[in-house]
PLY file of the C-alpha trace (Angstrom):
ply
format ascii 1.0
element vertex 364
property float x
property float y
property float z
element edge 363
property int vertex1
property int vertex2
end_header
29.81 -29.05 -38.74
28.31 -28.40 -35.32
26.13 -25.69 -36.81
24.83 -27.99 -39.55
24.24 -30.79 -37.04
22.22 -28.48 -34.82
20.05 -27.15 -37.64
19.51 -30.61 -39.12
18.55 -31.89 -35.68
15.89 -29.21 -35.37
14.81 -29.91 -38.95
14.31 -33.65 -38.38
12.59 -33.34 -35.01
10.61 -30.10 -35.38
9.57 -30.17 -39.05
9.16 -33.89 -39.77
6.22 -35.59 -38.06
6.52 -39.09 -39.56
9.63 -40.38 -41.32
7.58 -43.04 -43.10
5.38 -40.28 -44.49
8.45 -38.44 -45.76
9.53 -41.62 -47.54
6.07 -41.85 -49.12
6.33 -38.23 -50.28
9.69 -38.95 -51.89
8.25 -42.06 -53.56
5.22 -40.26 -54.97
7.03 -37.13 -56.21
7.48 -36.60 -59.93
11.18 -35.92 -60.42
10.83 -35.29 -64.13
10.20 -31.65 -63.19
13.77 -31.42 -61.90
15.07 -31.63 -65.47
13.46 -28.43 -66.83
14.15 -26.72 -63.50
17.87 -26.94 -64.25
17.35 -24.70 -67.27
16.15 -21.94 -64.94
19.09 -22.47 -62.59
21.47 -22.21 -65.54
19.68 -19.00 -66.50
20.17 -17.70 -62.96
23.91 -18.43 -63.20
24.01 -16.65 -66.55
22.36 -13.57 -65.02
24.93 -13.74 -62.20
27.65 -13.70 -64.84
26.16 -10.58 -66.46
26.02 -8.84 -63.08
29.58 -9.83 -62.24
30.87 -8.60 -65.60
29.29 -5.22 -64.84
31.00 -5.09 -61.42
34.34 -6.06 -62.93
34.31 -3.29 -65.55
36.57 -0.99 -63.50
39.25 -3.71 -63.63
38.71 -5.41 -66.98
37.33 -2.64 -69.18
34.47 -3.44 -71.50
35.17 -7.17 -71.73
37.08 -9.98 -70.06
39.66 -12.04 -71.89
37.93 -15.32 -71.12
34.37 -16.34 -70.32
33.21 -15.60 -66.76
30.44 -18.21 -66.67
32.86 -21.10 -65.90
34.39 -19.06 -63.06
30.93 -18.55 -61.53
30.19 -22.28 -61.76
33.54 -23.17 -60.15
32.83 -20.72 -57.33
29.49 -22.37 -56.59
31.12 -25.79 -56.72
33.68 -24.62 -54.15
30.98 -23.23 -51.86
29.25 -26.61 -52.04
32.40 -28.42 -50.95
34.09 -26.04 -48.49
32.44 -24.41 -45.45
32.45 -20.74 -44.41
31.80 -19.72 -48.03
35.53 -19.88 -48.77
34.40 -20.74 -52.30
33.80 -17.01 -52.81
37.50 -16.33 -52.30
38.37 -19.30 -54.50
36.22 -17.81 -57.26
38.11 -14.52 -56.96
41.46 -16.35 -57.01
40.41 -18.42 -60.03
39.40 -15.17 -61.75
42.84 -13.71 -61.05
44.48 -16.72 -62.72
42.35 -16.26 -65.84
42.21 -12.46 -66.04
45.33 -11.27 -64.24
43.47 -8.88 -61.92
43.89 -8.65 -58.16
42.27 -11.46 -56.18
41.06 -9.04 -53.54
39.58 -6.76 -56.20
37.59 -9.74 -57.48
36.62 -10.67 -53.94
35.35 -7.15 -53.38
32.93 -7.50 -56.27
31.72 -10.84 -54.87
31.02 -9.14 -51.52
28.90 -6.54 -53.27
27.09 -9.33 -55.11
26.09 -10.88 -51.80
24.82 -7.58 -50.44
22.70 -7.02 -53.57
21.37 -10.60 -53.31
20.06 -9.89 -49.81
18.40 -6.66 -50.97
16.82 -8.35 -54.02
15.45 -11.23 -51.93
13.97 -8.89 -49.33
12.38 -6.84 -52.11
10.77 -9.94 -53.67
9.44 -11.05 -50.28
8.02 -7.57 -49.66
6.28 -7.59 -53.06
4.83 -11.06 -52.44
3.57 -10.05 -48.99
2.04 -6.80 -50.21
0.31 -8.43 -53.18
-1.09 -11.14 -50.93
-2.25 -8.69 -48.29
-3.98 -6.29 -50.66
-6.25 -8.36 -52.82
-6.01 -12.13 -52.57
-7.37 -14.79 -50.23
-3.97 -15.88 -49.01
-2.34 -16.71 -45.72
-0.84 -13.23 -45.80
-4.24 -11.58 -46.08
-5.46 -13.70 -43.17
-2.55 -12.50 -41.09
-3.29 -8.90 -42.07
-6.76 -9.21 -40.55
-5.24 -9.94 -37.14
-2.50 -7.29 -37.23
-3.30 -3.93 -35.59
-3.51 -1.51 -38.45
-4.20 -4.26 -41.00
-2.75 -4.14 -44.48
-0.99 -0.79 -43.98
1.05 -2.00 -41.00
1.80 -5.34 -42.68
2.97 -3.51 -45.81
5.32 -1.30 -43.79
6.61 -4.36 -41.94
7.26 -6.18 -45.22
9.13 -3.22 -46.69
11.12 -2.34 -43.56
13.85 -5.04 -43.86
14.39 -4.14 -47.52
14.59 -0.42 -46.78
16.91 -0.94 -43.79
19.41 -3.16 -45.63
19.29 -0.96 -48.74
19.94 2.14 -46.63
22.95 0.59 -44.91
24.49 -0.65 -48.17
23.78 2.65 -49.92
25.34 4.58 -47.06
28.50 2.47 -47.18
28.69 2.72 -50.98
28.32 6.50 -51.14
30.39 7.32 -48.07
34.16 7.68 -48.49
36.40 5.21 -46.62
37.91 8.06 -44.61
34.48 9.26 -43.51
33.46 5.70 -42.64
36.59 5.25 -40.54
35.94 8.52 -38.68
32.31 7.56 -38.09
33.23 4.18 -36.62
35.92 5.81 -34.52
33.34 8.17 -33.06
30.87 5.36 -32.38
33.52 3.26 -30.61
35.08 6.10 -28.60
34.55 4.26 -25.28
36.68 1.27 -26.40
40.44 1.33 -25.65
42.48 2.66 -28.62
44.26 -0.59 -29.50
41.07 -2.64 -29.53
39.19 0.15 -31.31
41.77 0.29 -34.12
41.60 -3.48 -34.60
37.80 -3.44 -34.77
37.81 -0.56 -37.27
40.41 -2.26 -39.48
38.40 -5.48 -39.46
35.20 -3.61 -40.31
36.91 -1.73 -43.13
38.14 -5.03 -44.59
34.62 -6.42 -44.44
33.03 -3.46 -46.21
35.84 -2.96 -48.71
33.95 -4.96 -51.30
31.05 -2.52 -51.25
33.21 0.32 -52.58
33.43 -1.05 -56.13
30.28 0.99 -56.85
30.48 4.59 -55.67
27.18 6.08 -56.91
23.47 5.62 -56.23
22.88 4.93 -59.90
25.47 2.15 -59.90
23.98 0.55 -56.78
20.47 0.64 -58.24
21.75 -0.98 -61.43
23.39 -3.79 -59.44
20.12 -4.42 -57.61
18.23 -4.35 -60.91
20.66 -6.94 -62.27
20.09 -9.05 -59.14
16.32 -9.32 -59.57
16.39 -11.56 -62.68
18.92 -13.78 -60.88
16.45 -14.57 -58.14
13.39 -14.61 -60.34
15.06 -17.33 -62.42
16.19 -19.32 -59.37
12.81 -19.08 -57.64
11.20 -20.22 -60.89
13.39 -23.31 -60.54
11.90 -23.90 -57.07
8.43 -23.36 -58.53
8.94 -26.03 -61.20
10.24 -28.57 -58.67
7.25 -27.81 -56.40
4.93 -28.90 -59.23
6.44 -32.37 -58.94
5.41 -32.48 -55.27
1.87 -31.25 -56.04
2.29 -28.35 -53.63
0.18 -26.19 -55.94
-2.97 -28.09 -54.85
-2.45 -26.90 -51.27
-3.18 -23.30 -52.21
-6.34 -21.65 -53.35
-4.80 -19.54 -56.10
-1.75 -19.32 -58.32
-0.71 -16.06 -56.69
-0.77 -17.68 -53.27
1.34 -20.57 -54.56
3.92 -18.22 -56.11
4.08 -16.15 -52.92
4.75 -19.32 -50.90
7.60 -20.35 -53.20
9.07 -16.84 -52.97
8.91 -17.10 -49.17
10.60 -20.51 -49.31
13.37 -19.27 -51.61
14.07 -16.17 -49.55
14.10 -17.99 -46.21
16.27 -20.86 -47.47
18.85 -18.60 -49.13
19.03 -15.96 -46.41
19.78 -18.87 -44.07
23.22 -18.90 -45.69
24.37 -16.31 -43.15
24.02 -18.90 -40.36
27.02 -21.05 -39.36
27.02 -24.34 -41.23
29.14 -26.76 -43.19
29.58 -26.56 -46.96
26.57 -25.70 -49.07
24.57 -24.26 -46.14
23.55 -27.80 -45.17
21.01 -27.59 -42.36
19.97 -23.92 -42.34
18.71 -24.17 -45.94
16.45 -27.14 -45.17
15.24 -25.85 -41.80
14.32 -22.28 -42.72
12.97 -23.21 -46.15
10.70 -25.93 -44.77
9.69 -23.73 -41.84
8.52 -21.02 -44.25
6.28 -23.52 -46.04
4.84 -25.04 -42.85
4.03 -21.53 -41.63
1.98 -21.09 -44.81
0.05 -24.31 -44.19
2.08 -27.01 -45.96
2.40 -30.34 -44.17
5.80 -30.65 -42.49
6.63 -33.97 -44.14
5.90 -32.57 -47.60
7.86 -29.38 -46.85
10.83 -31.41 -45.57
10.96 -33.71 -48.60
10.61 -30.75 -50.96
13.36 -28.73 -49.22
15.76 -31.68 -49.31
15.06 -32.24 -53.00
15.54 -28.59 -53.95
18.85 -28.47 -52.10
20.08 -31.61 -53.82
19.12 -30.27 -57.27
20.93 -27.03 -56.41
23.98 -28.87 -55.09
24.76 -31.80 -57.37
24.63 -30.47 -60.99
26.69 -27.31 -60.42
29.22 -29.22 -58.32
29.69 -31.81 -61.06
29.85 -29.09 -63.73
32.49 -27.17 -61.75
34.64 -30.28 -61.41
34.41 -30.91 -65.16
35.38 -27.29 -65.91
38.46 -27.54 -63.69
39.41 -30.86 -65.26
39.37 -29.48 -68.79
41.00 -26.24 -67.65
43.80 -28.37 -66.14
43.40 -26.60 -62.82
43.67 -28.56 -59.56
40.91 -27.98 -57.02
43.43 -28.54 -54.23
45.85 -26.00 -55.68
42.99 -23.56 -56.18
41.98 -23.90 -52.53
45.62 -23.63 -51.42
46.10 -20.45 -53.46
42.91 -18.92 -52.05
44.01 -19.72 -48.50
47.38 -18.13 -49.23
45.67 -14.95 -50.39
43.49 -15.03 -47.30
46.60 -15.32 -45.12
48.31 -12.41 -46.86
45.18 -10.33 -46.40
45.10 -11.15 -42.69
48.79 -10.28 -42.28
48.26 -7.02 -44.15
45.35 -6.11 -41.88
47.47 -6.95 -38.84
50.33 -4.74 -40.04
47.91 -1.90 -40.74
46.54 -2.37 -37.24
50.02 -2.05 -35.70
50.73 1.09 -37.70
47.42 2.61 -36.65
48.08 1.65 -33.01
51.45 3.36 -33.05
49.88 6.44 -34.60
47.15 6.45 -31.96
49.72 6.15 -29.17
51.70 9.14 -30.51
48.65 11.35 -30.48
48.20 13.50 -27.32
0 1
1 2
2 3
3 4
4 5
5 6
6 7
7 8
8 9
9 10
10 11
11 12
12 13
13 14
14 15
15 16
16 17
17 18
18 19
19 20
20 21
21 22
22 23
23 24
24 25
25 26
26 27
27 28
28 29
29 30
30 31
31 32
32 33
33 34
34 35
35 36
36 37
37 38
38 39
39 40
40 41
41 42
42 43
43 44
44 45
45 46
46 47
47 48
48 49
49 50
50 51
51 52
52 53
53 54
54 55
55 56
56 57
57 58
58 59
59 60
60 61
61 62
62 63
63 64
64 65
65 66
66 67
67 68
68 69
69 70
70 71
71 72
72 73
73 74
74 75
75 76
76 77
77 78
78 79
79 80
80 81
81 82
82 83
83 84
84 85
85 86
86 87
87 88
88 89
89 90
90 91
91 92
92 93
93 94
94 95
95 96
96 97
97 98
98 99
99 100
100 101
101 102
102 103
103 104
104 105
105 106
106 107
107 108
108 109
109 110
110 111
111 112
112 113
113 114
114 115
115 116
116 117
117 118
118 119
119 120
120 121
121 122
122 123
123 124
124 125
125 126
126 127
127 128
128 129
129 130
130 131
131 132
132 133
133 134
134 135
135 136
136 137
137 138
138 139
139 140
140 141
141 142
142 143
143 144
144 145
145 146
146 147
147 148
148 149
149 150
150 151
151 152
152 153
153 154
154 155
155 156
156 157
157 158
158 159
159 160
160 161
161 162
162 163
163 164
164 165
165 166
166 167
167 168
168 169
169 170
170 171
171 172
172 173
173 174
174 175
175 176
176 177
177 178
178 179
179 180
180 181
181 182
182 183
183 184
184 185
185 186
186 187
187 188
188 189
189 190
190 191
191 192
192 193
193 194
194 195
195 196
196 197
197 198
198 199
199 200
200 201
201 202
202 203
203 204
204 205
205 206
206 207
207 208
208 209
209 210
210 211
211 212
212 213
213 214
214 215
215 216
216 217
217 218
218 219
219 220
220 221
221 222
222 223
223 224
224 225
225 226
226 227
227 228
228 229
229 230
230 231
231 232
232 233
233 234
234 235
235 236
236 237
237 238
238 239
239 240
240 241
241 242
242 243
243 244
244 245
245 246
246 247
247 248
248 249
249 250
250 251
251 252
252 253
253 254
254 255
255 256
256 257
257 258
258 259
259 260
260 261
261 262
262 263
263 264
264 265
265 266
266 267
267 268
268 269
269 270
270 271
271 272
272 273
273 274
274 275
275 276
276 277
277 278
278 279
279 280
280 281
281 282
282 283
283 284
284 285
285 286
286 287
287 288
288 289
289 290
290 291
291 292
292 293
293 294
294 295
295 296
296 297
297 298
298 299
299 300
300 301
301 302
302 303
303 304
304 305
305 306
306 307
307 308
308 309
309 310
310 311
311 312
312 313
313 314
314 315
315 316
316 317
317 318
318 319
319 320
320 321
321 322
322 323
323 324
324 325
325 326
326 327
327 328
328 329
329 330
330 331
331 332
332 333
333 334
334 335
335 336
336 337
337 338
338 339
339 340
340 341
341 342
342 343
343 344
344 345
345 346
346 347
347 348
348 349
349 350
350 351
351 352
352 353
353 354
354 355
355 356
356 357
357 358
358 359
359 360
360 361
361 362
362 363
């Protein structure tokens, strides 16, 4: 809550110039565009379901017993209502109730989903930046003129985050857990054994989800399945932006699309920052900041960011509640079960830590 309050405070005082102007922007916007935009968000959720089914194949075989789409919707509803992205664990627990597979196995696939989302978003941003820098009269090309080395340096800078994150994820995916544990042990050799063992166990728990895929080909396929997810969701942002007449602020369609890609990437990558449920605060601040950097008036960017977040939040939350109602599953019991699994996982990690400590103490 403190994190959301801080980011919202910066959003209201740094992005918004005139609250009356924001009200005018809201009043003049055409919200009819929000209706077709939901079709693209539904498509994005459907693509997420296809990707998740692929990741679950080692546990479910060629097909699941029941549809996965409702589970995805319930997971997003939970993330919108509970902070710290506990909804991800609730989605895995809900999957275990429907499919009978391990909750932590399901949670591992969700962790890999999030890693592939980051890679896909960085790749889309890099493509948008490179296209803008090479041949169009965009803000990006203007920036390239003032960067030492011009387009070449800007292109490398745009690709660097994507390459770095991809390399880390690929390394973790391909490397065996034993090798990863030895590597971290060598890197942390200066830390006392007990603390070092605890850090390594925690790190291994965090990266456990990335080991569902063990080959380069599998990782590339997951990233390929992630691209249509974000293309569909960013198309949703694009349609809503038409209702705010943001297109008229740019000289070309390519420039407009690049700006919406930048907005979508910044707003969604903000999910890593501490906040209350639904990434309230970071989403609005970083999304609006991306647009103001590209020349959009702060009041327009603020109203647009708030609207996009509401369209993302409300429909899927309502749909998730309806799914649980007809599935005769209590949201409270679902959250309680997920917390129980989380507690067992923590206890298991603690026990493993004690065993490893004892082993470390016995070594000469």
